Each structure stands twice: as C-alpha cells, then as structure tokens.
PATI-446412 format. One record per atom (N, C-alpha, C): residue number from 1; residue in three letters; chain; atom name; x, y, z. Coordinates in Angstrom, 1 decimal, padded with zeros to 4 digits. Layout:
BEGIN
   resi   resn   chain   name        u        v        w
    NUM    ALA       A     CA        X        Y        Z
...
//
This chain:
BEGIN
   resi   resn   chain   name        u        v        w
      1    MET       A      N   -010.4   -013.6   -022.3
      1    MET       A     CA   -010.2   -014.8   -021.6
      1    MET       A      C   -011.6   -015.3   -021.1
      2    THR       A      N   -011.9   -016.6   -021.2
      2    THR       A     CA   -013.2   -017.1   -020.7
      2    THR       A      C   -013.1   -017.4   -019.3
      3    LYS       A      N   -014.2   -017.5   -018.6
      3    LYS       A     CA   -014.3   -017.9   -017.2
      3    LYS       A      C   -013.6   -019.3   -017.0
      4    GLU       A      N   -014.0   -020.2   -017.9
      4    GLU       A     CA   -013.4   -021.6   -017.8
      4    GLU       A      C   -011.9   -021.6   -017.9
      5    PHE       A      N   -011.4   -020.9   -018.9
      5    PHE       A     CA   -009.9   -020.8   -019.1
      5    PHE       A      C   -009.3   -020.2   -017.9
      6    PHE       A      N   -009.8   -019.2   -017.4
      6    PHE       A     CA   -009.3   -018.5   -016.2
      6    PHE       A      C   -009.2   -019.4   -015.0
      7    ILE       A      N   -010.3   -020.1   -014.7
      7    ILE       A     CA   -010.4   -021.1   -013.6
      7    ILE       A      C   -009.4   -022.2   -013.8
      8    GLU       A      N   -009.3   -022.7   -015.0
      8    GLU       A     CA   -008.3   -023.8   -015.3
      8    GLU       A      C   -006.9   -023.3   -015.1
      9    THR       A      N   -006.6   -022.1   -015.5
      9    THR       A     CA   -005.3   -021.5   -015.3
      9    THR       A      C   -004.9   -021.5   -013.8
     10    ILE       A      N   -005.8   -021.0   -013.0
     10    ILE       A     CA   -005.6   -020.9   -011.5
     10    ILE       A      C   -005.4   -022.3   -011.0
     11    ILE       A      N   -006.2   -023.3   -011.3
     11    ILE       A     CA   -006.1   -024.6   -010.8
     11    ILE       A      C   -004.7   -025.2   -011.1
     12    ARG       A      N   -004.2   -024.9   -012.3
     12    ARG       A     CA   -002.9   -025.5   -012.7
     12    ARG       A      C   -001.7   -024.9   -012.1
     13    LEU       A      N   -001.9   -023.7   -011.4
     13    LEU       A     CA   -000.7   -023.0   -010.8
     13    LEU       A      C   -000.2   -023.9   -009.6
     14    PRO       A      N    001.1   -024.0   -009.6
     14    PRO       A     CA    001.8   -024.7   -008.5
     14    PRO       A      C    001.6   -024.0   -007.1
     15    LEU       A      N    001.6   -024.8   -006.1
     15    LEU       A     CA    001.6   -024.2   -004.7
     15    LEU       A      C    003.0   -023.9   -004.2
     16    THR       A      N    003.1   -022.7   -003.5
     16    THR       A     CA    004.4   -022.4   -002.9
     16    THR       A      C    004.5   -023.1   -001.6
     17    GLU       A      N    005.6   -022.9   -000.9
     17    GLU       A     CA    005.8   -023.5    000.5
     17    GLU       A      C    004.6   -023.1    001.4
     18    ASN       A      N    004.1   -021.9    001.2
     18    ASN       A     CA    003.1   -021.3    002.1
     18    ASN       A      C    001.7   -021.7    001.6
     19    GLY       A      N    001.6   -022.5    000.5
     19    GLY       A     CA    000.3   -022.9    000.0
     19    GLY       A      C   -000.3   -021.8   -000.9
     20    CYS       A      N    000.4   -020.8   -001.3
     20    CYS       A     CA   -000.1   -019.8   -002.2
     20    CYS       A      C    000.0   -020.3   -003.6
     21    LYS       A      N   -000.9   -019.7   -004.4
     21    LYS       A     CA   -000.8   -019.9   -005.9
     21    LYS       A      C   -000.5   -018.5   -006.4
     22    ILE       A      N    000.7   -018.2   -006.9
     22    ILE       A     CA    001.1   -016.9   -007.3
     22    ILE       A      C    000.7   -016.6   -008.7
     23    TRP       A      N    000.0   -015.5   -008.9
     23    TRP       A     CA   -000.5   -015.1   -010.3
     23    TRP       A      C    000.8   -014.8   -011.1
     24    PRO       A      N    001.0   -015.5   -012.2
     24    PRO       A     CA    002.2   -015.5   -013.0
     24    PRO       A      C    002.2   -014.4   -014.1
     25    PHE       A      N    001.1   -013.7   -014.3
     25    PHE       A     CA    001.0   -012.8   -015.4
     25    PHE       A      C    001.1   -011.4   -014.8
     26    TYR       A      N    000.5   -010.4   -015.5
     26    TYR       A     CA    000.6   -009.0   -015.2
     26    TYR       A      C    000.2   -008.7   -013.8
     27    LYS       A      N    001.0   -007.9   -013.1
     27    LYS       A     CA    000.6   -007.4   -011.7
     27    LYS       A      C    000.8   -005.9   -011.7
     28    ASN       A      N   -000.1   -005.3   -010.8
     28    ASN       A     CA    000.0   -003.9   -010.7
     28    ASN       A      C    001.2   -003.5   -009.7
     29    ARG       A      N    001.3   -002.3   -009.3
     29    ARG       A     CA    002.4   -001.8   -008.4
     29    ARG       A      C    002.3   -002.5   -007.0
     30    GLN       A      N    001.1   -002.8   -006.6
     30    GLN       A     CA    000.9   -003.4   -005.3
     30    GLN       A      C    001.0   -004.9   -005.4
     31    GLN       A      N    001.4   -005.4   -006.6
     31    GLN       A     CA    001.6   -006.8   -006.8
     31    GLN       A      C    000.3   -007.7   -006.9
     32    TYR       A      N   -000.8   -007.0   -007.1
     32    TYR       A     CA   -002.1   -007.7   -007.3
     32    TYR       A      C   -002.1   -008.2   -008.7
     33    GLY       A      N   -002.5   -009.5   -008.9
     33    GLY       A     CA   -002.6   -010.0   -010.3
     33    GLY       A      C   -003.8   -009.3   -011.0
     34    ILE       A      N   -003.5   -008.9   -012.2
     34    ILE       A     CA   -004.5   -008.2   -013.0
     34    ILE       A      C   -004.9   -009.0   -014.3
     35    VAL       A      N   -006.1   -009.2   -014.5
     35    VAL       A     CA   -006.6   -009.9   -015.7
     35    VAL       A      C   -007.7   -009.1   -016.4
     36    ASN       A      N   -007.6   -009.2   -017.8
     36    ASN       A     CA   -008.6   -008.5   -018.5
     36    ASN       A      C   -009.8   -009.5   -018.8
     37    PHE       A      N   -010.9   -009.2   -018.2
     37    PHE       A     CA   -012.1   -010.1   -018.4
     37    PHE       A      C   -013.3   -009.3   -018.9
     38    LYS       A      N   -013.8   -009.7   -020.0
     38    LYS       A     CA   -014.9   -009.0   -020.7
     38    LYS       A      C   -014.5   -007.5   -020.9
     39    GLY       A      N   -013.3   -007.3   -021.4
     39    GLY       A     CA   -012.9   -005.9   -021.7
     39    GLY       A      C   -012.5   -005.0   -020.6
     40    LYS       A      N   -012.5   -005.5   -019.4
     40    LYS       A     CA   -012.2   -004.7   -018.2
     40    LYS       A      C   -011.1   -005.3   -017.4
     41    ASN       A      N   -010.1   -004.5   -017.0
     41    ASN       A     CA   -009.1   -005.1   -016.1
     41    ASN       A      C   -009.6   -005.3   -014.7
     42    ARG       A      N   -009.4   -006.5   -014.1
     42    ARG       A     CA   -009.9   -006.8   -012.8
     42    ARG       A      C   -008.8   -007.5   -012.0
     43    LYS       A      N   -008.9   -007.4   -010.7
     43    LYS       A     CA   -007.9   -008.1   -009.8
     43    LYS       A      C   -008.2   -009.6   -009.9
     44    ALA       A      N   -007.2   -010.4   -010.1
     44    ALA       A     CA   -007.3   -011.8   -010.3
     44    ALA       A      C   -007.9   -012.5   -009.1
     45    HIS       A      N   -007.5   -012.1   -007.9
     45    HIS       A     CA   -008.0   -012.8   -006.7
     45    HIS       A      C   -009.5   -012.5   -006.5
     46    ARG       A      N   -009.9   -011.3   -006.8
     46    ARG       A     CA   -011.3   -011.0   -006.7
     46    ARG       A      C   -012.2   -011.8   -007.7
     47    LEU       A      N   -011.7   -011.9   -008.9
     47    LEU       A     CA   -012.4   -012.6   -010.0
     47    LEU       A      C   -012.5   -014.0   -009.6
     48    ILE       A      N   -011.4   -014.7   -009.2
     48    ILE       A     CA   -011.5   -016.1   -008.9
     48    ILE       A      C   -012.5   -016.3   -007.7
     49    TYR       A      N   -012.4   -015.4   -006.8
     49    TYR       A     CA   -013.3   -015.5   -005.6
     49    TYR       A      C   -014.8   -015.4   -006.1
     50    MET       A      N   -015.1   -014.5   -007.0
     50    MET       A     CA   -016.4   -014.4   -007.5
     50    MET       A      C   -016.9   -015.6   -008.3
     51    PHE       A      N   -016.0   -016.2   -009.0
     51    PHE       A     CA   -016.3   -017.3   -009.8
     51    PHE       A      C   -016.6   -018.6   -009.0
     52    LEU       A      N   -015.8   -018.7   -007.9
     52    LEU       A     CA   -015.9   -020.0   -007.2
     52    LEU       A      C   -016.7   -019.9   -005.8
     53    LYS       A      N   -016.8   -018.7   -005.3
     53    LYS       A     CA   -017.4   -018.6   -004.0
     53    LYS       A      C   -018.7   -017.7   -004.0
     54    ASN       A      N   -018.6   -016.5   -004.5
     54    ASN       A     CA   -019.7   -015.6   -004.4
     54    ASN       A      C   -019.8   -014.8   -005.7
     55    PRO       A      N   -020.6   -015.2   -006.6
     55    PRO       A     CA   -020.8   -014.5   -007.9
     55    PRO       A      C   -021.5   -013.2   -007.8
     56    ASP       A      N   -022.2   -013.0   -006.6
     56    ASP       A     CA   -022.9   -011.7   -006.4
     56    ASP       A      C   -022.1   -010.8   -005.4
     57    LEU       A      N   -020.8   -010.9   -005.4
     57    LEU       A     CA   -020.0   -010.1   -004.4
     57    LEU       A      C   -020.3   -008.6   -004.7
     58    SER       A      N   -020.7   -008.0   -003.6
     58    SER       A     CA   -021.0   -006.5   -003.7
     58    SER       A      C   -019.7   -005.7   -003.9
     59    ASP       A      N   -019.9   -004.6   -004.6
     59    ASP       A     CA   -018.8   -003.7   -004.9
     59    ASP       A      C   -018.2   -003.1   -003.6
     60    ASN       A      N   -019.0   -003.0   -002.5
     60    ASN       A     CA   -018.6   -002.4   -001.3
     60    ASN       A      C   -017.8   -003.4   -000.4
     61    LEU       A      N   -017.6   -004.7   -000.9
     61    LEU       A     CA   -016.9   -005.7   -000.2
     61    LEU       A      C   -015.5   -005.9   -000.9
     62    VAL       A      N   -014.5   -006.2   -000.1
     62    VAL       A     CA   -013.2   -006.5   -000.6
     62    VAL       A      C   -013.0   -008.0   -000.5
     63    VAL       A      N   -012.0   -008.6   -001.2
     63    VAL       A     CA   -011.6   -009.9   -001.1
     63    VAL       A      C   -010.2   -009.9   -000.4
     64    MET       A      N   -010.1   -010.4    000.8
     64    MET       A     CA   -008.9   -010.3    001.7
     64    MET       A      C   -008.1   -011.5    001.5
     65    HIS       A      N   -006.8   -011.4    001.6
     65    HIS       A     CA   -005.8   -012.5    001.6
     65    HIS       A      C   -005.5   -012.9    003.0
     66    THR       A      N   -005.8   -014.1    003.4
     66    THR       A     CA   -005.4   -014.5    004.8
     66    THR       A      C   -003.9   -014.8    004.8
     67    CYS       A      N   -003.3   -015.0    003.7
     67    CYS       A     CA   -001.9   -015.3    003.6
     67    CYS       A      C   -001.0   -014.0    003.5
     68    ASP       A      N   -001.7   -012.8    003.4
     68    ASP       A     CA   -001.0   -011.5    003.2
     68    ASP       A      C   -000.1   -011.4    002.0
     69    ASN       A      N   -000.4   -012.2    001.0
     69    ASN       A     CA    000.4   -012.2   -000.3
     69    ASN       A      C   -000.6   -011.7   -001.4
     70    SER       A      N   -000.4   -010.4   -001.8
     70    SER       A     CA   -001.3   -009.8   -002.7
     70    SER       A      C   -001.3   -010.5   -004.1
     71    SER       A      N   -000.3   -011.3   -004.4
     71    SER       A     CA   -000.2   -012.0   -005.7
     71    SER       A      C   -000.9   -013.4   -005.6
     72    CYS       A      N   -001.3   -013.8   -004.5
     72    CYS       A     CA   -001.9   -015.1   -004.3
     72    CYS       A      C   -003.3   -015.1   -004.8
     73    VAL       A      N   -003.6   -016.2   -005.6
     73    VAL       A     CA   -005.0   -016.4   -006.1
     73    VAL       A      C   -005.6   -017.8   -005.6
     74    ASN       A      N   -005.0   -018.3   -004.6
     74    ASN       A     CA   -005.5   -019.6   -004.0
     74    ASN       A      C   -006.8   -019.3   -003.3
     75    ILE       A      N   -007.9   -019.9   -003.8
     75    ILE       A     CA   -009.2   -019.7   -003.2
     75    ILE       A      C   -009.2   -020.0   -001.7
     76    GLU       A      N   -008.4   -020.9   -001.2
     76    GLU       A     CA   -008.4   -021.2    000.2
     76    GLU       A      C   -007.8   -020.1    001.0
     77    HIS       A      N   -007.1   -019.2    000.4
     77    HIS       A     CA   -006.4   -018.1    001.1
     77    HIS       A      C   -007.3   -016.8    001.0
     78    LEU       A      N   -008.4   -016.8    000.4
     78    LEU       A     CA   -009.2   -015.6    000.2
     78    LEU       A      C   -010.5   -015.7    001.0
     79    LYS       A      N   -010.9   -014.5    001.5
     79    LYS       A     CA   -012.2   -014.4    002.2
     79    LYS       A      C   -012.7   -013.0    001.9
     80    GLU       A      N   -014.0   -012.8    002.0
     80    GLU       A     CA   -014.6   -011.5    001.8
     80    GLU       A      C   -014.7   -010.8    003.1
     81    GLY       A      N   -014.7   -009.5    003.0
     81    GLY       A     CA   -014.9   -008.6    004.1
     81    GLY       A      C   -015.1   -007.2    003.7
     82    THR       A      N   -015.3   -006.3    004.7
     82    THR       A     CA   -015.4   -004.9    004.4
     82    THR       A      C   -014.0   -004.3    004.4
     83    VAL       A      N   -014.0   -003.0    004.0
     83    VAL       A     CA   -012.7   -002.3    004.1
     83    VAL       A      C   -012.3   -002.2    005.5
     84    ALA       A      N   -013.2   -002.0    006.4
     84    ALA       A     CA   -012.9   -001.9    007.8
     84    ALA       A      C   -012.3   -003.3    008.3
     85    ASP       A      N   -012.9   -004.4    007.9
     85    ASP       A     CA   -012.3   -005.7    008.2
     85    ASP       A      C   -010.9   -005.8    007.8
     86    ASN       A      N   -010.7   -005.4    006.5
     86    ASN       A     CA   -009.3   -005.5    005.9
     86    ASN       A      C   -008.3   -004.6    006.7
     87    ASN       A      N   -008.8   -003.4    007.1
     87    ASN       A     CA   -007.9   -002.5    007.8
     87    ASN       A      C   -007.6   -003.1    009.2
     88    LEU       A      N   -008.6   -003.7    009.9
     88    LEU       A     CA   -008.4   -004.3    011.2
     88    LEU       A      C   -007.4   -005.5    011.1
     89    ASP       A      N   -007.6   -006.3    010.1
     89    ASP       A     CA   -006.7   -007.4    009.8
     89    ASP       A      C   -005.3   -006.9    009.7
     90    MET       A      N   -005.1   -005.8    008.9
     90    MET       A     CA   -003.8   -005.2    008.7
     90    MET       A      C   -003.2   -004.8    010.1
     91    LEU       A      N   -004.0   -004.1    010.9
     91    LEU       A     CA   -003.5   -003.6    012.2
     91    LEU       A      C   -003.1   -004.8    013.1
     92    ASN       A      N   -004.0   -005.8    013.1
     92    ASN       A     CA   -003.8   -006.9    014.0
     92    ASN       A      C   -002.5   -007.7    013.6
     93    LYS       A      N   -002.1   -007.7    012.3
     93    LYS       A     CA   -001.0   -008.4    011.9
     93    LYS       A      C    000.3   -007.5    011.8
     94    GLY       A      N    000.2   -006.2    012.3
     94    GLY       A     CA    001.3   -005.3    012.3
     94    GLY       A      C    001.8   -004.9    011.0
     95    ARG       A      N    000.9   -004.9    010.0
     95    ARG       A     CA    001.3   -004.5    008.6
     95    ARG       A      C    001.0   -003.0    008.3
     96    ASN       A      N    000.8   -002.2    009.4
     96    ASN       A     CA    000.5   -000.8    009.2
     96    ASN       A      C    001.6    000.1    009.5
     97    ILE       A      N    002.8   -000.4    009.3
     97    ILE       A     CA    004.0    000.4    009.7
     97    ILE       A      C    004.2    001.5    008.8
     98    THR       A      N    004.3    002.7    009.3
     98    THR       A     CA    004.6    003.9    008.6
     98    THR       A      C    005.9    004.5    009.1
     99    PHE       A      N    006.7    005.1    008.2
     99    PHE       A     CA    007.9    005.6    008.6
     99    PHE       A      C    007.9    007.2    008.5
    100    SER       A      N    008.5    007.8    009.5
    100    SER       A     CA    008.5    009.2    009.5
    100    SER       A      C    009.9    009.7    009.9
    101    GLY       A      N    010.1    011.0    009.7
    101    GLY       A     CA    011.5    011.5    010.0
    101    GLY       A      C    012.5    010.9    009.2
    102    GLU       A      N    013.7    010.6    009.7
    102    GLU       A     CA    014.8    010.1    009.0
    102    GLU       A      C    014.5    008.7    008.4
    103    LEU       A      N    013.6    008.0    008.9
    103    LEU       A     CA    013.3    006.6    008.4
    103    LEU       A      C    012.5    006.7    007.1
    104    HIS       A      N    011.8    007.8    006.9
    104    HIS       A     CA    011.0    008.0    005.7
    104    HIS       A      C    011.9    008.1    004.4
    105    GLY       A      N    011.5    007.4    003.4
    105    GLY       A     CA    012.4    007.3    002.2
    105    GLY       A      C    012.6    008.6    001.5
    106    MET       A      N    011.8    009.6    001.8
    106    MET       A     CA    011.9    010.9    001.1
    106    MET       A      C    012.3    012.1    002.1
    107    TYR       A      N    012.9    011.7    003.2
    107    TYR       A     CA    013.2    012.8    004.2
    107    TYR       A      C    014.2    013.7    003.6
    108    LEU       A      N    014.1    015.0    004.0
    108    LEU       A     CA    015.1    016.0    003.5
    108    LEU       A      C    016.1    016.3    004.5
    109    LEU       A      N    015.7    016.4    005.7
    109    LEU       A     CA    016.6    016.9    006.8
    109    LEU       A      C    016.6    015.9    008.0
    110    SER       A      N    017.8    015.8    008.6
    110    SER       A     CA    017.9    014.9    009.7
    110    SER       A      C    017.1    015.5    010.9
    111    ASP       A      N    016.8    014.6    011.8
    111    ASP       A     CA    016.1    015.1    013.0
    111    ASP       A      C    016.9    016.2    013.7
    112    GLU       A      N    018.2    016.0    013.7
    112    GLU       A     CA    019.1    017.0    014.4
    112    GLU       A      C    019.0    018.4    013.7
    113    LYS       A      N    019.0    018.4    012.3
    113    LYS       A     CA    018.9    019.6    011.6
    113    LYS       A      C    017.5    020.3    011.8
    114    VAL       A      N    016.4    019.5    011.8
    114    VAL       A     CA    015.1    020.0    012.0
    114    VAL       A      C    015.0    020.7    013.4
    115    ALA       A      N    015.6    020.1    014.4
    115    ALA       A     CA    015.6    020.7    015.7
    115    ALA       A      C    016.4    022.0    015.7
    116    LYS       A      N    017.5    022.0    015.0
    116    LYS       A     CA    018.3    023.3    014.9
    116    LYS       A      C    017.6    024.4    014.2
    117    ILE       A      N    016.9    024.0    013.1
    117    ILE       A     CA    016.1    025.0    012.3
    117    ILE       A      C    015.0    025.6    013.2
    118    LYS       A      N    014.3    024.8    014.0
    118    LYS       A     CA    013.3    025.3    014.9
    118    LYS       A      C    013.9    026.2    015.9
    119    GLU       A      N    015.0    025.8    016.5
    119    GLU       A     CA    015.7    026.6    017.5
    119    GLU       A      C    016.1    027.9    016.9
    120    ASP       A      N    016.8    027.9    015.7
    120    ASP       A     CA    017.2    029.1    015.1
    120    ASP       A      C    016.1    030.1    014.8
    121    TYR       A      N    015.0    029.5    014.3
    121    TYR       A     CA    013.8    030.3    013.9
    121    TYR       A      C    013.2    031.0    015.1
    122    ALA       A      N    013.2    030.2    016.2
    122    ALA       A     CA    012.6    030.7    017.4
    122    ALA       A      C    013.3    031.9    018.0
    123    THR       A      N    014.6    032.1    017.7
    123    THR       A     CA    015.4    033.2    018.2
    123    THR       A      C    014.9    034.5    017.5
    124    GLY       A      N    014.3    034.4    016.4
    124    GLY       A     CA    013.9    035.6    015.6
    124    GLY       A      C    015.0    036.2    014.8
    125    LYS       A      N    016.1    035.6    014.8
    125    LYS       A     CA    017.3    036.2    014.0
    125    LYS       A      C    017.3    035.8    012.6
    126    TYR       A      N    016.5    034.7    012.2
    126    TYR       A     CA    016.6    034.1    010.9
    126    TYR       A      C    015.2    034.1    010.3
    127    THR       A      N    015.2    034.4    009.0
    127    THR       A     CA    013.9    034.3    008.2
    127    THR       A      C    013.7    032.8    007.7
    128    GLN       A      N    012.5    032.5    007.4
    128    GLN       A     CA    012.3    031.2    006.8
    128    GLN       A      C    013.1    031.0    005.5
    129    ARG       A      N    013.1    032.1    004.7
    129    ARG       A     CA    013.8    032.1    003.4
    129    ARG       A      C    015.3    031.8    003.6
    130    TYR       A      N    015.9    032.4    004.6
    130    TYR       A     CA    017.3    032.2    004.9
    130    TYR       A      C    017.6    030.8    005.3
    131    LEU       A      N    016.7    030.3    006.2
    131    LEU       A     CA    016.9    028.9    006.7
    131    LEU       A      C    016.7    027.9    005.6
    132    ALA       A      N    015.8    028.2    004.7
    132    ALA       A     CA    015.6    027.3    003.5
    132    ALA       A      C    016.8    027.3    002.6
    133    ARG       A      N    017.4    028.4    002.3
    133    ARG       A     CA    018.6    028.5    001.5
    133    ARG       A      C    019.8    027.7    002.2
    134    GLN       A      N    019.9    027.9    003.5
    134    GLN       A     CA    021.0    027.3    004.2
    134    GLN       A      C    020.9    025.8    004.3
    135    ASN       A      N    019.7    025.3    004.2
    135    ASN       A     CA    019.4    023.9    004.4
    135    ASN       A      C    019.0    023.1    003.1
    136    GLY       A      N    019.0    023.9    002.0
    136    GLY       A     CA    018.7    023.2    000.7
    136    GLY       A      C    017.3    022.7    000.5
    137    CYS       A      N    016.4    023.5    001.0
    137    CYS       A     CA    015.0    023.1    000.9
    137    CYS       A      C    014.1    024.3    000.6
    138    SER       A      N    012.8    024.2    000.5
    138    SER       A     CA    012.0    025.3    000.1
    138    SER       A      C    011.6    026.1    001.4
    139    ARG       A      N    011.2    027.3    001.2
    139    ARG       A     CA    010.7    028.1    002.3
    139    ARG       A      C    009.4    027.5    002.9
    140    ALA       A      N    008.6    026.9    002.0
    140    ALA       A     CA    007.3    026.3    002.4
    140    ALA       A      C    007.6    025.1    003.3
    141    TYR       A      N    008.7    024.4    003.1
    141    TYR       A     CA    009.0    023.3    003.9
    141    TYR       A      C    009.5    023.8    005.3
    142    ILE       A      N    010.2    024.9    005.3
    142    ILE       A     CA    010.7    025.4    006.6
    142    ILE       A      C    009.5    025.9    007.4
    143    SER       A      N    008.5    026.5    006.7
    143    SER       A     CA    007.3    027.0    007.3
    143    SER       A      C    006.5    025.8    007.9
    144    TYR       A      N    006.5    024.7    007.2
    144    TYR       A     CA    005.8    023.5    007.6
    144    TYR       A      C    006.5    023.0    009.0
    145    LEU       A      N    007.8    023.1    009.0
    145    LEU       A     CA    008.5    022.7    010.2
    145    LEU       A      C    008.3    023.6    011.4
    146    VAL       A      N    008.5    024.9    011.2
    146    VAL       A     CA    008.6    025.8    012.3
    146    VAL       A      C    007.2    026.2    012.8
    147    THR       A      N    006.1    025.9    012.1
    147    THR       A     CA    004.8    026.2    012.6
    147    THR       A      C    004.2    025.0    013.3
    148    GLY       A      N    005.0    023.9    013.4
    148    GLY       A     CA    004.5    022.8    014.2
    148    GLY       A      C    003.7    021.8    013.4
    149    ARG       A      N    003.6    022.0    012.1
    149    ARG       A     CA    002.8    021.0    011.3
    149    ARG       A      C    003.6    019.8    010.9
    150    GLY       A      N    004.9    019.9    011.0
    150    GLY       A     CA    005.8    018.8    010.7
    150    GLY       A      C    006.8    018.5    011.8
    151    ARG       A      N    007.3    017.4    011.8
    151    ARG       A     CA    008.3    016.9    012.8
    151    ARG       A      C    008.5    018.0    013.8
//
C-alpha cells in the first residue's frame, strides 16, 4: 500500500456519531487497525499520525486516542504522548478497571470458599493437598491462598 493510497482511504472513511473514522480492515485483539506498509505490520492510527502530523515520531512516543476508540483513525482524535501520558489519561478517564475475586473472569473459588479454605488450613487439621482435592484446584493454588499471596 502506498502512502497516498493509505491517506486517501482514511479520508474517504465515514464519520460515526462521535466523529470517529473506524478502520474497516484487519484489527488486532485490542481492536487497533493494522496495515502492512513497506513489508511491516503497523498500527493504522500511528501511521496516519506520522504521515499527517509528525513524520519523525520517536519510537518512545505513543499515539493516543482522545476518543478512547482504538479502531479510530481520525487525525483529529489522535495526539502524541509518552506511555506515562497514556496511562495517566487512562486513569483520569476511569478506564483502568481491574477485576479480582469472583468478578474476575477466571476465578476458581468463591470468596466464601476462599475464606473457608483459609480457616480450615489455619486449624492445622487439613493439608494443602487435601484442601485442593476437596475444592477442585491445584495444591499450588491452595498454597497461594493460604500463604496470603492471593485473596
């Protein structure tokens, strides 16, 4: 793909209600548009920013989305910054939500069961191996819980 064709493709993209121009082609798991330019896969938003705003954009800078839409390639929604700037932006906008315990998508045991395991282990009557078998998880996971490294 040539620089001119890439820019023309972006210009022709329709605007969404929020003013975004959504990359319509291949996207990675994080939904960033990916384009092959000069034999190398690159993020589409970074490439358009480099073509139209800063051709000398340093590798230690990121191109941030003011719209918080990773698929957006609208140059008006893009600005450069450091990784620290990007992380601060994420924190300020409340996009740093992490889930733990029962809210985590891969949780194994309810908070109630974890409390019971810790209580049972503290009595000295039960081994980690026994508690693991009883609760359908590994001994290593029980160790992680009862030594205070997890929930």
